[in-house]
N, C-alpha and C positions, 0 to 999 in steps of 0.2 A: 589741377584740383578744380573744383565747382565751390560752388558758396549751397549748393544741394541742401538742405536738411533729410540727416538721417530720417529714413518711413519704414520705423519697427517699433515695436511693442503696441502695435495697433492689434488685443486681443480678440479685439466686437471680429473680426474681419479673419481671425484664424478658424471660431467660432463657428461665423457664417459659413465661409467656405468648407470649412469642411465638412457642416451638417449638408449641404448645397452639394456637393457631390457623393459624399455618402447615400444620401438618398436617390442620388438619380445614378448610383451604380446600382442600389436597393430596387428600383424599377426596372431595372435589364436582369437583374439578375433570379428575382425574386427566392431567394435562400428556403428550402423548405426541412432538410433535414444535416444530422448534426452536423455533417461534412460539410453539408452548402457554410450551413454559420460558420465554423473554424475557416473554410479559403474566405468568405466575405469579410469576416473579423479582421483575418490577417492583413487584407489590401485596405480595409477601414484603416487602421495600425498605419501603415503605409504613410495616407492621403492626412491624418493629422500630424504624422511626423515632419511631412513637407511644408504645410501650410504655419505650421511653429514657427520655420524656419524663414519661411516668406515673408511673413508678416509679424510674428510675435521677436523671437529673438532671432540674428542671423550668427548660430555657432559657426557652421564652418569659413564665413568669414570672419571672423574674430578671429579664427585658426590660423589662417592663410593669409592674415593683414598686411604682416609685416614684409611676407616672401612677394605677396601680390602689387604691394607698392612700388617693392623696390624692381620687380620687373616691369609694370604698367605705371610710372609716373601719374602720366596724366588722366588717370583714374580716380574720379571719386568712390571709393569703394565701399560706402558706407550709404550711396544715394541707393534708393530702394532697386531702381532699373541695372546697377551692377552685381544684381545676384544673378541674373543670367550668363552666369559663366561663360558658355561657348560664344557665347554672339557675340562677348566682352574680347575677350583674349583673341577671338580670331576677325576682330577688328568692325564689327559690325555696330557701332557703336552710337548711331545717329539715335534710332529708336530698334530696341533690341524687338521689340512686339513684330517686327515685320523682318527680324532676319531670319535667314534659311532653316536654323538649329528648329529656332520658334513654329515657325509655318510646318516644318517637316515633324514637327510635335503634336500637333494640333492633327495630321494625318495619323499618328500613332494612335493619340486618344480616340477619336471619330471610329479611326478603326477599329478597336479593342470593341467598343461601348456599342458599336453596331453585330459586332460577331457573337458577345454573349449575348445579346437579344436574339437574334435569329436561332442562334443553339439554342437558349432556353424555350422556344417557340417549338423548335421540332421534339426536344427530350419531353417536353411536357405532354404532346399529343402520344408521345411513344409511350410514357406511362400509362395515359388516358386509356391504352386499347392491349397494355400489355405485352408491348414487343419491343423490338431492339430500337433504336435510334441510329437511321442509317441515312439520311438523307440531309438536304441542307447542308449546311455546315459539317455534321457529321459524317455527310459523303467523300469529306477531304482529310480531318482529323475524328479521332477518337476520344478528343477533349480539347473541343475548342473553345468556354467559357477559361479555363484556367488560361488558357494562350491569350484570350481575350485578355484577362486582367496582366498577363505580363505586358502585352502591349501597351498598355495604357498607362502602366509603372514606367516601362521605358520611356514613354512619351512626354512623361513628367522630369524623368532624369536629363532629357535633352532640351527641356524649356527651363529647369531647372535642379539644377544636381546641388544635394549636398553632403555630405560625410556621413551622417545619419542613414539618409535614403541609400544612397550607395554602398552601406555594409546592409541593408535589409533585400537588399533585392535578390542575391545567393541564397539566403537564410528562407527567400519569400519562392524562389523558382524549389526550391529542395523541397520545402512542405508540398508542394502542387505535385509536383511528383510524384509524392509517396502519397498524398491523396489520390493519385491520378492511380498508382497500382492496389491498392488497399479498394479503389472502385472495379478495378480491370476483374481483381482478383472475383466479387461478387457477383458480374456480370457473368463473367465466364462460367460461374457455377450454375447460375439460372436459366441461360441459354446453349451453351454447351457448346455442341459444333457450328451453331449458328454462329456464334461470338469469334469460334476458332477460326470461321470460315473471313467473316469479316474483318477480322484485323491483321491476318494475313494480307488484305488486298489496303488497308489504310492505316498508314502510322498514327501516333498517340501525340506528337505535335506538332512535326515536320510535314506538310503534307509530301507525299510521294509526286513524283514525274509519271504522270499518268494512269497514279490511281487514285481516280472519281468512279465512286459510286452513281449508280441512277439514281438523281435527286427530284 
């Protein structure tokens, strides 16, 4: 055990961090339609839940505190850095911010935001010209923005897993899949055979090997 004072109850940081990341995501995604706002709102709820446990009230740590303390008695689980569960459990306790899981989380988060941004630009251009988006990320995936949101959420889970966000992730993935299928039906009605040919070459969420359209 250490003498480090618990670093929670910092509700101002919950508000500030939630606002920063939500606005950051907004600047990448730029929701326009009702469907866009639903997907963005669900992602925002995930961020609020995450930062509430990260800086406000560590529900997950309290819930597992007995088991964690018995299995890992040398760790002060109420110290703030201990919220990086994977780094703590796998032994990277000196500075979890430089641990492998934390660094990997940055790759997921950064890659997700980049994917969302690149996809939005392509989709915006396609809407302006009344065409189907098939270049850039849309040359590999038909729903790159939803994939980007999932990558960001996976990145945050690698960095700071909580019971609530772990429970939310499959629900949000299910919601994104439903939104994607609804979107596909609309686009299929609008573009007909053009979209059918596109869908034969490009998968929805996981890139096909060799299934790259010209971008």
